[in-house]
C-alpha positions as CSV (number, residue, x, y, z in Angstrom):
1,M,25.9,-8.2,8.4
2,I,22.7,-9.2,10.4
3,S,22.3,-12.8,10.9
4,H,19.0,-14.3,10.1
5,E,17.8,-15.2,13.5
6,T,18.3,-11.4,14.3
7,F,16.4,-10.2,11.1
8,N,13.7,-12.4,11.6
9,I,13.3,-10.7,15.4
10,I,13.3,-7.0,13.9
11,C,10.5,-8.2,11.5
12,W,8.5,-9.6,14.3
13,I,9.0,-6.5,16.6
14,W,8.0,-4.8,13.4
15,I,4.8,-6.9,13.3
16,A,4.0,-6.2,16.6
17,F,4.2,-2.6,16.2
18,A,1.5,-2.7,13.8
19,V,-0.9,-4.5,15.8
20,I,-0.4,-2.0,18.7
21,I,-1.0,0.7,16.3
22,F,-3.9,-1.0,14.8
23,P,-6.5,0.1,17.4
24,I,-5.2,3.7,17.6
25,L,-6.1,4.1,13.9
26,L,-9.3,2.8,14.5
27,K,-9.6,5.9,16.7
28,V,-7.6,8.4,15.3
29,T,-8.3,9.4,11.6
30,Q,-5.2,10.1,9.3
31,P,-5.5,13.7,8.7
32,Y,-4.7,13.8,4.8
33,G,-6.9,13.4,1.7
34,R,-10.7,14.0,2.2
35,H,-9.5,14.1,6.2
36,S,-7.1,16.8,6.0
37,K,-6.6,19.2,8.8
38,N,-4.7,22.1,9.2
39,N,-4.0,21.6,13.0
40,W,-1.3,19.2,12.3
41,G,1.4,21.2,11.9
42,P,2.9,22.8,8.5
43,M,1.3,21.7,5.2
44,I,3.0,20.9,1.8
45,N,1.7,20.3,-1.3
46,N,-0.1,17.1,-1.8
47,R,1.7,15.5,-5.0
48,L,5.2,16.6,-3.5
49,G,4.1,15.0,-0.3
50,W,3.0,11.8,-2.0
51,F,6.4,11.4,-3.9
52,L,8.7,12.0,-0.7
53,M,6.6,9.8,1.8
54,E,6.4,6.7,-1.2
55,S,9.6,7.5,-2.9
56,P,11.6,5.0,0.0
57,S,10.1,2.2,-1.2
58,L,11.1,2.6,-4.7
59,F,14.4,3.8,-4.2
60,V,15.9,2.1,-1.2
61,F,14.5,-1.3,-2.7
62,G,15.9,-0.4,-6.0
63,Y,19.3,0.1,-4.4
64,F,19.3,-3.6,-3.3
65,L,17.7,-4.9,-6.3
66,A,20.2,-3.1,-8.6
67,F,23.7,-3.5,-6.4
68,K,23.2,-6.3,-4.5
69,A,21.0,-8.9,-5.2
70,N,21.2,-12.1,-7.5
71,L,19.1,-11.3,-10.5
72,I,19.9,-14.5,-12.0
73,N,17.9,-16.4,-9.2
74,V,14.1,-16.3,-10.6
75,L,12.8,-16.5,-7.1
76,V,14.3,-13.2,-6.4
77,L,13.5,-11.8,-9.9
78,L,9.5,-12.5,-9.7
79,P,8.9,-10.6,-6.8
80,A,11.3,-8.0,-7.0
81,F,9.4,-7.3,-10.3
82,L,6.4,-6.9,-9.1
83,W,7.4,-5.0,-6.0
84,M,9.1,-2.6,-8.4
85,L,6.4,-2.8,-11.0
86,H,3.9,-1.3,-8.1
87,Y,6.2,1.5,-6.8
88,I,7.1,2.6,-10.0
89,H,3.3,3.5,-10.7
90,R,3.0,4.4,-7.0
91,V,5.8,7.1,-7.1
92,L,6.2,8.0,-10.8
93,I,3.1,8.1,-12.3
94,F,0.3,8.2,-9.7
95,P,1.0,12.0,-8.2
96,L,1.0,13.1,-11.7
97,Q,-2.3,11.7,-11.9
98,I,-4.1,12.6,-9.2
99,R,-6.6,16.0,-9.3
100,T,-5.1,17.4,-5.8
101,A,-4.2,21.0,-7.2
102,R,-5.1,22.5,-4.1
103,K,-4.7,20.0,-1.8
104,K,-1.8,19.9,0.9
105,I,-0.6,17.4,3.1
106,P,0.7,17.6,6.7
107,V,4.7,17.5,6.8
108,L,4.4,15.2,9.6
109,I,2.5,12.6,8.2
110,V,5.1,12.7,5.2
111,I,7.9,12.2,7.7
112,L,5.8,9.1,9.6
113,A,5.1,7.6,5.9
114,F,8.5,8.4,4.8
115,I,10.3,6.6,7.8
116,F,7.8,3.5,7.6
117,N,8.8,3.3,3.9
118,V,12.5,3.7,4.6
119,I,11.9,0.4,6.9
120,N,9.6,-1.4,4.8
121,G,12.0,-0.9,2.2
122,F,15.2,-2.1,3.7
123,L,13.4,-5.0,5.3
124,N,12.1,-6.3,2.0
125,G,15.2,-5.8,0.1
126,Y,17.8,-6.9,2.4
127,W,16.0,-10.3,2.6
128,F,16.7,-10.4,-1.3
129,V,20.0,-9.6,-0.7
130,Q,21.3,-11.5,2.5
131,F,18.6,-14.5,2.8
132,A,17.2,-15.7,-0.5
133,T,19.3,-18.4,-0.6
134,Y,16.8,-19.9,2.1
135,Y,14.7,-20.3,-0.4
136,R,14.6,-24.1,-1.2
137,S,14.7,-25.7,-5.1
138,G,12.3,-27.7,-6.7
139,V,9.8,-27.2,-8.9
140,L,10.0,-23.3,-9.9
141,I,6.4,-23.2,-11.3
142,N,4.1,-24.5,-8.7
143,L,0.8,-23.5,-7.3
144,R,2.4,-20.8,-5.0
145,L,3.7,-19.0,-7.2
146,I,1.0,-19.1,-9.7
147,A,-1.8,-18.2,-7.3
148,G,0.5,-15.3,-5.9
149,V,1.2,-13.8,-9.5
150,I,-2.7,-14.1,-10.2
151,L,-3.5,-12.5,-7.2
152,F,-0.8,-9.5,-7.6
153,F,-2.2,-9.0,-11.3
154,S,-5.9,-9.2,-10.1
155,G,-5.3,-6.7,-7.4
156,F,-3.3,-4.3,-9.4
157,A,-6.1,-4.1,-12.0
158,I,-8.8,-3.6,-9.3
159,N,-6.7,-1.0,-7.8
160,K,-5.8,0.8,-10.7
161,Y,-9.8,0.7,-12.1
162,H,-11.0,2.1,-8.9
163,D,-8.5,4.6,-8.8
164,A,-9.0,5.6,-12.5
165,I,-12.7,5.9,-11.2
166,L,-11.9,8.3,-8.3
167,I,-9.7,10.4,-10.5
168,K,-12.2,11.1,-13.1
169,L,-14.6,12.3,-10.5
170,R,-12.5,15.3,-9.4
171,P,-12.8,18.3,-11.9
172,A,-9.3,19.6,-12.9
173,S,-9.1,22.0,-10.1
174,G,-9.0,19.3,-7.5
175,D,-12.0,20.8,-5.7
176,G,-15.0,19.0,-4.6
177,Y,-16.0,15.1,-3.8
178,K,-18.9,13.2,-5.4
179,I,-19.9,9.6,-4.5
180,P,-18.5,7.1,-6.8
181,F,-20.3,4.4,-9.0
182,G,-19.0,1.6,-10.9
183,G,-17.1,-1.7,-10.7
184,L,-17.1,-2.8,-6.6
185,F,-18.2,0.4,-5.8
186,K,-21.4,-0.9,-5.9
187,Y,-20.7,-3.1,-2.7
188,V,-17.8,-0.8,-1.0
189,S,-16.7,2.2,-0.3
190,C,-12.9,1.6,-1.3
191,P,-12.4,-1.2,-3.5
192,N,-9.3,0.5,-4.3
193,F,-7.9,-0.4,-1.2
194,L,-9.3,-3.7,-1.6
195,G,-7.5,-4.4,-4.9
196,E,-4.0,-3.1,-3.2
197,I,-4.7,-5.7,0.1
198,I,-5.4,-8.3,-2.8
199,S,-2.0,-7.6,-4.4
200,W,0.0,-8.0,-1.1
201,I,-1.5,-11.1,-0.2
202,G,-0.5,-12.3,-4.0
203,F,2.8,-10.9,-3.3
204,V,3.2,-12.8,-0.2
205,L,2.7,-16.3,-1.8
206,V,5.5,-15.3,-3.9
207,A,8.2,-13.8,-2.1
208,F,7.3,-16.0,0.6
209,N,9.3,-14.5,3.4
210,L,8.8,-12.9,6.6
211,P,9.2,-9.3,5.6
212,A,6.8,-9.5,2.8
213,L,4.2,-11.0,5.5
214,S,5.0,-7.8,7.8
215,F,4.4,-5.5,5.0
216,L,0.9,-7.3,4.1
217,I,-0.2,-7.0,7.8
218,W,0.9,-3.1,7.9
219,T,-1.4,-3.0,4.6
220,L,-4.1,-4.4,6.4
221,V,-3.7,-2.1,9.4
222,N,-3.3,1.0,7.5
223,L,-6.1,0.3,4.7
224,T,-8.6,-1.4,7.0
225,T,-8.4,2.1,9.2
226,R,-8.6,3.9,6.2
227,A,-11.3,2.4,4.4
228,I,-13.7,2.7,7.8
229,D,-12.8,6.6,8.0
230,H,-13.8,7.1,4.3
231,H,-17.0,5.0,4.5
232,K,-17.9,7.0,7.6
233,W,-16.9,10.3,5.9
234,Y,-19.3,9.2,2.9
235,M,-22.3,8.6,5.1
236,K,-21.8,11.6,6.7
237,V,-21.2,13.8,3.9
238,F,-23.8,12.4,1.6
239,P,-27.0,11.5,3.3
240,G,-28.4,9.3,0.3
241,Y,-25.5,7.0,0.2
242,D,-26.1,3.6,0.1
243,K,-26.1,2.1,3.3
244,E,-25.9,-1.7,1.8
245,R,-22.3,-0.8,0.9
246,R,-19.5,-1.7,3.2
247,A,-16.3,-0.1,4.0
248,L,-14.0,-2.7,2.5
249,I,-15.0,-6.4,2.2
250,P,-18.5,-6.9,0.2
251,F,-21.2,-7.9,2.3
252,L,-18.8,-8.1,5.0
253,L,-16.9,-5.0,6.5
């Protein structure tokens, strides 16, 4: 068993690694989706790659939840429910919705994402098994939990709504890109990413632990840089693209 002090050190190292990666990702575009390249090694089907790289977050965390966690504790059950809701959709439903029949993703990207999700699923799952007793009892329904749940589901709705707009833009063949309109696309290029970030801010408020914070920081690093790359791509590919749009945060970024 890992001591609480050692576990916290591991989490802080994981956070430090995200901070180190951030400036690198600002300069190196992740080569998948619209930024896909053939010079990153072998490629596999996009849907399969998506399932493989996201599945550890569902199954590793799900293992701890099913066989180890104390689900009688509502302070464990609630964040666990939010996590599983997100990843059941992310792993089992979303890959079937996307229209990427001819798209491929580098195996290297899948492997790196798989390793990340193993670590992330382990840190968050292990905390609920070993350290959930560190939750202080008191008034269960408080402003932090209420705000967290509201933020999570608000972000979840924003993410799914704008993902649906993007999916409908693509023909069944999966070929071609168009400028998205509607909802928060009026203000930013990647409102689906913004929704996901809002969800994980809410999750941090509900879970209120260091692994959840580490995941939020990694989410900010990954999605902020990805949104900037998407925004630059739209500006380059579509000369008439609305210059008032921002990449991720309306009027700011």
